[in-house]
C-alpha positions as CSV (number, residue, x, y, z in Angstrom):
1,X,214.2,100.9,5.2
2,X,213.2,101.9,8.9
3,X,213.8,100.5,11.7
4,X,210.7,98.8,13.0
5,X,210.0,96.6,9.5
6,X,213.8,95.1,10.0
7,X,212.8,94.0,13.8
8,X,209.3,92.5,12.4
9,X,211.5,90.8,9.9
10,X,213.7,89.2,12.6
11,X,211.2,88.0,14.4
12,X,209.1,86.4,12.1
13,X,212.4,84.2,10.9
14,X,213.1,83.3,14.3
15,X,209.5,82.2,15.2
16,X,210.0,79.9,11.8
17,X,212.8,78.4,13.2
18,X,211.7,77.5,15.8
19,X,208.5,75.8,14.2
20,X,211.2,73.7,12.3
21,X,212.5,72.7,15.4
22,X,209.7,71.6,17.3
23,X,208.5,69.7,13.8
24,X,211.8,68.2,13.8
25,X,211.6,66.6,17.9
26,X,207.9,65.2,17.1
27,X,209.2,63.3,14.0
28,X,212.1,62.0,16.0
29,X,209.7,61.1,19.2
30,X,207.5,59.7,16.6
31,X,209.9,57.1,14.6
32,X,211.0,56.5,18.1
33,X,208.0,55.5,19.8
34,X,205.7,54.1,16.9
35,X,203.2,52.6,19.1
36,X,202.3,55.1,21.4
37,X,200.0,57.2,20.0
38,X,197.9,53.4,18.9
39,X,198.1,52.7,22.8
40,X,196.6,56.0,24.0
41,X,194.0,55.6,21.1
42,X,193.3,51.6,22.6
43,X,193.1,53.0,26.1
44,X,190.0,54.9,25.7
45,X,187.0,53.7,26.6
46,X,183.4,54.7,26.2
47,X,180.2,54.2,28.1
48,X,176.5,55.1,27.6
49,X,174.2,55.9,30.4
50,X,170.0,55.8,30.1
51,X,167.9,57.4,32.7
52,X,167.2,55.8,35.8
53,X,169.6,52.9,34.3
54,X,173.4,52.0,35.3
55,X,176.5,53.0,32.9
56,X,177.1,50.2,30.7
57,X,180.0,50.1,28.3
58,X,179.5,50.4,25.2
59,X,181.0,47.6,21.9
60,X,180.9,48.1,18.3
61,X,177.3,46.6,19.0
62,X,175.4,47.6,21.5
63,X,171.8,47.9,22.0
64,X,169.7,50.1,23.9
65,X,166.1,50.3,25.2
66,X,165.8,54.4,25.6
67,X,165.5,57.5,23.4
68,X,167.5,59.9,25.6
69,X,170.9,58.5,26.7
70,X,174.6,59.8,27.3
71,X,178.1,58.8,26.3
72,X,181.1,58.8,28.6
73,X,184.8,58.2,27.3
74,X,187.9,58.4,29.1
75,X,191.7,57.4,28.2
76,X,194.3,55.8,30.9
77,X,196.6,59.0,29.8
78,X,197.2,61.8,32.5
79,X,197.0,64.3,30.1
80,X,193.3,64.7,29.0
81,X,192.5,64.0,25.1
82,X,191.5,66.1,22.8
83,X,188.5,64.9,20.8
84,X,185.6,65.7,18.5
85,X,182.3,63.7,18.4
86,X,179.7,62.9,15.8
87,X,177.0,60.9,15.7
88,X,174.8,60.1,12.2
89,X,172.1,60.3,12.1
90,X,171.4,62.9,14.6
91,X,174.2,65.4,14.0
92,X,174.8,67.1,11.0
93,X,178.5,68.6,12.1
94,X,181.4,67.4,14.1
95,X,181.9,69.0,17.6
96,X,184.6,71.4,18.2
97,X,187.4,70.4,19.5
98,X,187.7,70.3,23.4
99,X,188.7,67.9,26.7
100,X,185.2,67.4,26.5
101,X,184.6,63.7,28.0
102,X,180.6,63.6,27.3
103,X,177.7,64.0,25.3
104,X,173.9,63.6,26.0
105,X,171.4,63.0,23.2
106,X,167.4,63.5,23.8
107,X,164.4,61.6,22.2
108,X,166.4,60.2,19.3
109,X,163.6,58.1,17.2
110,X,163.8,54.0,17.4
111,X,166.9,52.7,15.0
112,X,170.8,52.1,14.5
113,X,173.0,55.0,15.0
114,X,177.2,55.3,15.1
115,X,179.1,57.0,17.1
116,X,182.0,58.8,15.8
117,X,185.1,59.7,18.0
118,X,188.1,61.8,16.9
119,X,191.4,62.5,18.6
120,X,193.2,65.3,17.4
121,X,196.2,62.4,16.2
122,X,194.0,61.4,13.5
123,X,192.5,57.6,15.5
124,X,188.5,57.4,14.7
125,X,187.1,55.5,17.3
126,X,183.3,54.1,15.9
127,X,180.5,52.4,17.9
128,X,177.3,51.5,16.4
129,X,174.2,52.2,19.0
130,X,171.1,50.4,18.3
131,X,167.9,51.9,19.7
132,X,165.1,49.4,20.5
133,X,162.3,50.2,22.9
134,X,160.2,48.4,25.1
135,X,156.6,48.3,23.1
136,X,155.0,50.8,25.7
137,X,157.5,53.2,24.2
138,X,157.0,52.4,20.9
139,X,155.3,55.3,18.7
140,X,152.6,53.5,17.8
141,X,151.9,52.7,21.8
142,X,151.4,55.9,22.1
143,X,148.9,56.8,19.2
144,X,147.3,53.5,20.3
145,X,146.7,54.8,23.5
146,X,145.9,58.1,22.6
147,X,142.9,56.4,20.4
148,X,142.1,54.1,23.0
149,X,142.0,57.2,25.6
150,X,139.6,59.2,23.7
151,X,137.4,56.5,22.9
152,X,137.1,55.7,26.6
153,X,137.2,59.6,27.0
154,X,134.3,60.0,24.5
155,X,132.5,56.6,25.8
156,X,132.7,57.9,29.7
157,X,131.3,61.8,28.3
158,X,128.7,60.0,26.8
159,X,127.6,57.7,29.6
160,X,127.9,60.6,32.1
161,X,125.9,62.9,29.3
162,X,123.0,60.6,29.1
163,X,122.9,59.9,32.9
164,X,123.1,63.9,32.8
165,X,120.1,63.8,30.9
166,X,118.3,61.4,32.3
167,X,118.7,63.1,35.7
168,X,117.7,66.4,34.3
169,X,114.6,65.1,32.3
170,X,113.4,62.7,35.7
171,X,113.8,66.2,37.4
172,X,111.8,68.2,34.7
173,X,109.0,64.9,35.1
174,X,108.8,64.9,38.6
175,X,108.3,69.4,38.6
176,X,105.8,68.9,35.6
177,X,104.5,66.7,37.8
178,X,104.2,68.6,41.2
179,X,103.1,72.0,39.3
180,X,100.7,70.4,37.8
181,X,99.7,68.6,41.3
182,X,100.2,72.2,43.0
183,X,97.7,73.9,39.4
184,X,95.3,70.9,40.2
185,X,94.8,71.7,43.9
186,X,94.6,74.9,43.8
187,X,91.8,75.1,40.8
188,X,90.0,72.3,42.8
189,X,87.6,75.0,44.0
190,X,83.7,74.3,44.7
191,X,82.0,75.1,41.5
192,X,78.2,74.4,40.1
193,X,77.6,74.2,36.7
194,X,77.7,76.6,34.2
195,X,76.0,77.2,30.7
196,X,79.2,76.7,28.6
197,X,80.1,73.0,31.0
198,X,75.9,72.1,30.5
199,X,76.2,72.0,26.9
200,X,79.5,70.3,26.2
201,X,78.5,67.7,29.0
202,X,74.9,67.2,27.7
203,X,73.5,65.6,30.6
204,X,71.3,67.0,33.9
205,X,72.9,68.5,36.7
206,X,71.7,70.7,39.6
207,X,73.5,72.2,42.4
208,X,71.3,74.0,45.3
209,X,73.8,77.1,46.6
210,X,73.3,78.9,49.8
211,X,74.2,82.2,48.8
212,X,73.3,83.3,45.8
213,X,72.9,87.3,44.7
214,X,70.4,88.0,41.8
215,X,70.0,91.0,39.3
216,X,66.7,91.4,37.0
217,X,66.9,94.5,34.7
218,X,64.1,95.4,32.9
219,X,63.8,98.5,30.3
220,X,61.4,100.8,31.4
221,X,58.3,101.4,28.9
222,X,59.7,99.2,26.6
223,X,56.6,98.6,24.5
224,X,56.1,102.2,24.3
225,X,59.5,102.5,22.4
226,X,58.9,99.7,20.6
227,X,56.1,101.6,18.8
228,X,58.1,104.6,17.4
229,X,61.5,102.7,16.0
230,X,61.1,100.3,13.3
231,X,62.9,97.0,14.5
232,X,66.0,96.8,13.0
233,X,67.2,100.2,15.3
234,X,65.3,98.6,18.4
235,X,67.9,95.0,17.9
236,X,70.9,97.4,17.3
237,X,70.0,99.5,20.1
238,X,69.0,96.4,22.6
239,X,72.5,94.0,21.2
240,X,74.6,97.7,22.6
241,X,72.9,97.6,25.8
242,X,73.4,93.9,26.8
243,X,76.8,93.6,25.0
244,X,77.8,96.2,27.3
245,X,76.0,94.3,30.4
246,X,78.0,91.5,29.4
247,X,81.5,93.1,29.5
248,X,80.1,94.4,33.2
249,X,79.0,91.0,34.7
250,X,82.1,89.5,33.4
251,X,84.2,92.3,34.8
252,X,83.1,91.3,38.7
253,X,83.0,87.3,37.7
254,X,79.1,87.4,37.8
255,X,77.1,84.3,35.7
256,X,75.1,85.8,33.2
257,X,72.0,83.6,33.0
258,X,69.4,84.8,30.4
259,X,67.8,87.3,28.5
260,X,64.1,87.9,27.9
261,X,63.4,90.0,25.5
262,X,64.1,93.6,27.3
263,X,64.8,92.0,30.9
264,X,68.7,91.2,31.6
265,X,69.0,88.6,34.4
266,X,72.5,87.7,36.2
267,X,73.2,86.0,39.3
268,X,76.9,86.3,41.6
269,X,78.1,83.1,43.5
270,X,77.7,80.8,41.0
271,X,79.3,78.8,39.8
272,X,82.0,79.5,42.2
273,X,81.0,79.7,45.7
274,X,81.9,83.2,47.4
275,X,80.8,85.9,50.1
276,X,81.7,89.1,47.8
277,X,78.8,88.4,45.4
278,X,76.3,90.7,46.2
279,X,78.7,93.8,46.9
280,X,79.8,92.5,43.3
281,X,76.6,92.3,41.8
282,X,75.3,95.8,43.1
283,X,78.8,97.4,41.6
284,X,77.3,95.9,38.3
285,X,74.2,97.6,38.8
286,X,75.9,100.8,40.0
287,X,77.9,100.4,36.4
288,X,74.9,99.4,34.0
289,X,73.0,102.2,35.5
290,X,74.9,104.4,34.8
291,X,75.8,103.0,31.1
292,X,72.3,103.7,30.8
293,X,72.2,107.1,32.0
294,X,75.1,108.5,30.0
295,X,73.1,106.7,27.2
296,X,69.9,108.6,27.8
297,X,71.9,111.6,27.2
298,X,73.4,111.2,24.0
299,X,69.8,109.7,22.7
300,X,67.7,111.8,19.8
301,X,63.8,112.1,20.1
302,X,63.7,110.0,17.1
303,X,64.5,106.6,20.0
304,X,63.3,108.3,22.8
305,X,64.4,107.7,26.4
306,X,65.7,104.2,27.7
307,X,65.1,103.5,31.3
308,X,66.7,100.5,33.5
309,X,64.8,99.4,36.7
310,X,66.9,97.0,38.6
311,X,66.0,94.6,41.6
312,X,68.1,93.1,43.6
313,X,68.3,90.2,46.3
314,X,70.2,87.6,47.8
315,X,69.4,84.3,48.9
316,X,69.5,80.1,48.1
317,X,69.0,79.4,44.6
318,X,69.1,75.9,43.0
319,X,70.9,75.7,39.5
320,X,70.6,73.1,36.7
321,X,69.5,72.7,32.6
322,X,66.7,72.4,31.0
323,X,65.4,71.1,27.5
324,X,66.6,67.9,25.5
325,X,67.6,70.1,22.2
326,X,68.3,73.1,23.3
327,X,70.4,72.4,26.2
328,X,69.8,75.7,28.6
329,X,71.0,76.6,31.9
330,X,68.7,78.4,34.8
331,X,67.9,78.8,38.7
332,X,65.3,78.8,40.1
333,X,64.1,79.2,43.5
334,X,62.2,81.8,45.7
335,X,65.6,83.9,45.3
336,X,65.0,84.2,41.8
337,X,60.5,85.4,42.7
338,X,61.5,88.3,45.2
339,X,64.6,89.9,43.2
340,X,62.1,89.9,40.4
341,X,59.4,91.7,42.7
342,X,62.3,94.1,43.4
343,X,63.2,94.8,39.9
344,X,58.9,95.4,38.8
345,X,58.2,97.7,42.2
346,X,61.2,99.5,41.4
347,X,62.4,103.1,39.7
348,X,63.7,103.6,36.7
349,X,67.2,105.0,37.0
350,X,67.5,103.4,40.8
351,X,68.4,99.8,42.1
352,X,65.9,98.2,44.1
353,X,67.5,95.7,47.1
354,X,66.0,93.5,49.9
355,X,66.8,93.6,53.6
356,X,69.0,91.1,53.3
357,X,71.2,92.5,50.3
358,X,71.5,95.5,52.6
359,X,73.0,94.1,55.4
360,X,75.4,92.2,53.6
361,X,76.4,95.4,51.6
362,X,75.3,98.6,53.9
363,X,79.3,98.8,54.8
364,X,80.1,100.0,51.7
365,X,77.1,101.6,50.1
366,X,75.1,104.4,50.7
367,X,71.3,103.3,50.8
368,X,67.5,104.9,51.4
369,X,65.0,102.8,53.2
370,X,61.6,102.3,51.4
371,X,59.8,100.6,53.8
372,X,58.4,97.0,53.7
373,X,56.5,94.8,50.4
374,X,54.9,91.9,51.2
375,X,55.9,88.8,50.0
376,X,53.8,85.8,48.3
377,X,54.1,82.7,51.4
378,X,56.9,84.9,52.6
379,X,55.5,87.6,55.2
380,X,57.1,91.2,54.7
381,X,60.3,91.8,53.5
382,X,62.4,95.2,53.9
383,X,63.4,97.7,50.3
384,X,66.2,99.9,50.5
385,X,67.5,102.1,47.1
386,X,71.1,102.2,46.8
387,X,72.7,105.6,46.2
388,X,75.9,105.6,45.6
389,X,79.3,103.7,47.3
390,X,80.1,105.6,49.8
391,X,82.5,108.5,49.6
392,X,85.8,107.5,51.9
393,X,85.4,104.0,49.6
394,X,84.4,106.0,46.2
395,X,87.2,107.0,43.6
396,X,84.7,109.6,41.6
397,X,82.2,111.9,42.8
398,X,79.1,110.1,41.8
399,X,80.2,106.7,43.8
400,X,79.8,104.8,40.9
401,X,83.8,103.0,41.1
402,X,85.5,101.8,43.9
403,X,88.8,103.2,45.2
404,X,91.7,101.3,46.7
405,X,90.3,101.1,50.2
406,X,87.2,99.7,48.5
407,X,89.1,96.4,47.4
408,X,91.0,96.2,50.6
409,X,88.3,96.0,52.6
410,X,86.5,93.6,50.0
411,X,89.8,91.5,50.2
412,X,89.1,91.1,53.4
413,X,85.5,89.5,53.1
414,X,87.3,87.3,50.6
415,X,90.0,86.5,52.7
416,X,87.0,83.8,54.3
417,X,86.8,82.0,50.7
418,X,90.3,81.7,50.1
419,X,90.7,80.6,54.1
420,X,88.3,77.8,54.0
421,X,89.2,76.4,50.6
422,X,92.7,76.1,52.2
423,X,91.8,74.9,55.4
424,X,89.2,72.3,54.0
425,X,92.4,70.6,51.9
426,X,94.4,71.1,55.0
427,X,92.4,69.1,57.1
428,X,91.3,66.3,54.2
429,X,94.1,66.2,52.1
430,X,97.6,66.3,53.6
431,X,99.9,63.5,54.2
432,X,99.9,61.5,57.7
433,X,102.5,61.8,59.5
434,X,102.3,65.3,60.4
435,X,101.5,65.7,63.9
436,X,102.7,69.4,64.0
437,X,102.6,70.8,60.4
438,X,98.8,70.4,60.0
439,X,95.3,72.8,59.6
440,X,95.6,73.6,63.6
441,X,99.4,74.5,63.4
442,X,97.9,76.9,60.1
443,X,95.0,78.3,62.6
444,X,97.2,79.3,65.4
445,X,99.3,81.3,62.9
446,X,96.9,83.4,61.4
447,X,95.5,83.8,64.7
448,X,98.6,85.1,66.3
449,X,99.4,87.2,63.2
450,X,95.7,89.4,63.7
451,X,96.6,89.5,67.4
452,X,100.4,90.7,67.3
453,X,99.7,93.0,63.5
454,X,97.0,94.5,65.4
455,X,99.0,95.1,68.6
456,X,101.4,97.0,66.2
457,X,98.7,98.8,64.2
458,X,99.8,97.9,61.2
459,X,97.5,98.9,58.1
460,X,94.5,97.1,57.1
461,X,96.1,95.8,54.0
462,X,99.5,94.8,55.5
463,X,96.7,92.7,57.7
464,X,95.3,91.6,54.6
465,X,98.8,90.4,53.6
466,X,100.2,89.3,56.8
467,X,96.8,86.7,57.4
468,X,97.1,85.4,54.1
469,X,100.6,84.3,53.6
470,X,99.9,82.9,57.5
471,X,97.7,80.9,55.3
472,X,99.3,79.8,52.8
473,X,102.9,79.1,54.1
474,X,102.4,75.5,54.8
475,X,100.4,74.7,52.0
476,X,103.1,72.9,50.1
477,X,102.7,69.9,52.6
478,X,100.0,69.4,50.7
479,X,102.4,67.7,47.6
480,X,105.7,66.8,49.6
481,X,107.5,66.8,52.6
482,X,110.5,68.6,51.8
483,X,111.2,71.7,50.8
484,X,107.3,72.8,51.7
485,X,108.2,75.9,51.0
486,X,109.3,76.4,47.2
487,X,105.5,74.5,47.0
488,X,103.8,76.6,49.0
489,X,105.3,79.8,47.1
490,X,104.2,78.5,43.6
491,X,100.9,77.2,45.3
492,X,100.9,80.9,46.3
493,X,101.4,82.3,42.5
494,X,98.6,80.2,41.7
495,X,96.1,80.7,43.1
496,X,96.1,84.2,44.5
497,X,95.0,85.5,41.2
498,X,91.8,83.4,41.2
499,X,91.0,85.5,44.4
500,X,92.4,89.0,42.6
501,X,95.4,89.8,44.3
502,X,97.4,92.0,42.5
503,X,101.1,91.3,41.7
504,X,102.6,93.5,44.0
505,X,100.4,91.7,46.7
506,X,101.2,88.6,45.8
507,X,105.2,89.7,45.8
508,X,104.7,90.7,49.3
509,X,103.5,86.9,50.6
510,X,105.7,85.1,48.1
511,X,108.8,87.0,50.2
512,X,106.7,86.1,53.4
513,X,106.2,82.8,53.1
514,X,110.4,82.3,52.4
515,X,110.4,84.1,55.8
516,X,109.1,80.7,57.4
517,X,112.3,78.6,56.5
518,X,114.1,77.0,59.5
519,X,117.3,80.3,60.0
520,X,115.8,82.7,58.4
521,X,116.1,86.1,59.6
522,X,113.2,88.9,59.2
523,X,114.6,91.9,57.2
524,X,111.0,94.0,57.6
525,X,108.4,94.4,59.8
526,X,105.9,91.9,58.6
527,X,108.3,89.7,58.6
528,X,109.6,89.9,62.2
529,X,105.4,90.0,63.2
530,X,104.8,86.5,60.9
531,X,107.7,85.2,62.1
532,X,107.4,85.8,65.8
533,X,103.4,84.3,65.0
534,X,105.0,81.2,63.7
535,X,107.2,80.5,66.0
536,X,104.4,81.5,68.7
537,X,103.9,77.7,70.5
538,X,107.6,78.3,72.3
539,X,105.9,80.6,74.3
540,X,103.0,79.0,75.3
541,X,101.5,77.0,78.1
542,X,101.3,73.6,76.0
543,X,104.9,74.2,74.9
544,X,105.5,70.6,75.5
545,X,102.9,68.7,74.0
546,X,103.1,71.1,70.4
547,X,106.8,70.3,70.7
548,X,106.4,66.2,71.2
549,X,104.0,66.7,68.1
550,X,107.4,67.6,66.0
551,X,109.7,65.5,67.4
552,X,107.4,62.9,66.7
553,X,106.6,64.2,63.1
554,X,110.5,65.1,62.6
555,X,111.2,60.9,63.3
556,X,108.8,59.8,60.9
557,X,110.5,61.6,58.2
558,X,113.7,62.6,58.8
559,X,115.1,59.6,60.6
560,X,115.6,58.4,63.8
561,X,116.0,60.6,67.0
562,X,116.1,60.0,70.6
563,X,114.3,62.2,73.5
564,X,117.3,63.5,75.4
565,X,118.0,64.5,71.7
566,X,115.3,66.4,70.6
567,X,115.3,68.4,74.4
568,X,118.8,69.6,74.1
569,X,118.2,70.1,70.1
570,X,115.2,72.2,71.7
571,X,116.9,73.5,74.8
572,X,119.9,75.0,72.4
573,X,116.4,76.6,70.2
574,X,114.9,78.2,72.6
575,X,117.8,79.6,74.4
576,X,119.2,81.2,70.8
577,X,115.8,82.0,70.1
578,X,114.3,85.7,70.4
579,X,110.9,87.5,70.0
580,X,110.9,90.2,67.2
581,X,108.0,92.6,68.1
582,X,107.1,94.5,71.2
583,X,103.6,92.9,71.0
584,X,105.2,89.4,71.4
585,X,107.5,89.9,73.8
586,X,104.4,90.8,75.9
587,X,102.4,87.8,75.2
588,X,105.0,85.0,75.1
589,X,108.4,85.8,76.5
590,X,107.8,85.4,80.1
591,X,106.3,81.5,79.1
592,X,109.3,81.1,76.9
593,X,111.6,81.5,79.5
594,X,109.5,79.5,81.8
595,X,109.3,76.5,79.5
596,X,113.3,77.0,78.6
597,X,113.4,75.8,82.4
598,X,111.7,73.3,82.0
599,X,114.0,71.9,79.4
600,X,117.4,72.9,81.5
601,X,115.2,70.3,83.9
602,X,114.7,67.9,81.2
603,X,118.3,68.0,80.0
604,X,119.9,67.5,82.9
605,X,117.9,64.4,83.9
């Protein structure tokens, strides 16, 4: 055999003999001291500890009130005992043998458990642990709590949702009522009676108008034309002419009165009163004549020539309805008779107007003077033929259709209508207690806007937009005191289309109204002009009296403030304020500094 194999075998024999000797010694020890192990086992103490509670010595039956706990054991021996343990139910297997003296368990369900602690020598120590949780820690309590909390949460959500819906509904109703009031006020224009209203109401009504432009149109030589064409063709041709005339008068907001045979009668300035009706009626007359001229070029010899005479006069009329079964709308007065005389004394293919109408339209149209014509009971009146729109105001070579410059110029006249309408409302319909934001303030802002704008050399269209924004910037006070700018904007969007403001101008006006809010900073030149005009009173000699009116108004609507507090507030505001335009600075800066000195004296008192 190899030498190494012999040595291994000898070593194994030596170890075997050593183990046998140790076993003999251990057996002898057990015979001499049989109660030693028993005594050691009995000396082990087990303690249970729950979270936030003091440790408790465990007995055979111990009740605890927690789902998570720790077990500790300790013997009196100086040598740590080698043990393993198991919790039934809870642990599927024994723990490894170790000198560890603690075990921790988490989230055990309620019930009874057996804890077994086995020592290396085979001794076993058992302890029964009962987990009896308080009712607020039981699963049923948790489930009930979750159900109750879910119900309360659902109930709270329902209550909050209903409150939210109620609030939203209230806000919607409030906004609807406010919008309806704004629409109603925007449409409360001074009107007369039109033909449709007469037929619907079927009652006698009449109204007098001070400035109405009446147009009479008559086909020249109609009696001779009738002799050469059959009735069906005649009616078709007349219907074609009058259908086109109806479209033209509707385009220019003119009221059709009636047709009598081959005569067509309409009037501008009724039922809605306006200042532009002479210009609009003449524009309609030019389009009518152009249509007839174009039709004449297209006619054959079989139909003959259709030529139109038009007469126009401006003056007062009375409108109303006549008849009982077949109610019809009509107008009466010398104005109607004079317009008829202008037509009968006119020339085919021309528009014959009186001197009164000429004075109202001469800035827009080229006219030829014809001389005077005697009018029964009225004396003589001048007559003019309207040739065309002035070249710089026309969009075509014939001078029939107006250009953008024409419409801007016309809008300046139309502004007088909307100004009267708004100022009348501010005078008659404002709430009580508006000592500052009233008709006088609006008129002041309009005046200052025009002064500053002309000083800054703005264009005619920009001046129109500025004046309109100044007119409407405080009209929201007709509805409510707070957030009046929003109401003013809504009012502007509602009323300006009625006065033929295009969309882009309305957008500009809305932005200008927005800039009048307290603390808003102007972003462009027009906004600077309006901002300066709105705060023009800061540099006026009557600043103190105007400031006191604003003080009274704020105290009535937004709480109480002493005069001393108001003077300090005004002093701080004026100290930080600056005019944006050179014109406003030259007009008001010196006076504003004087007002600041007066306020410094008042603040110091």
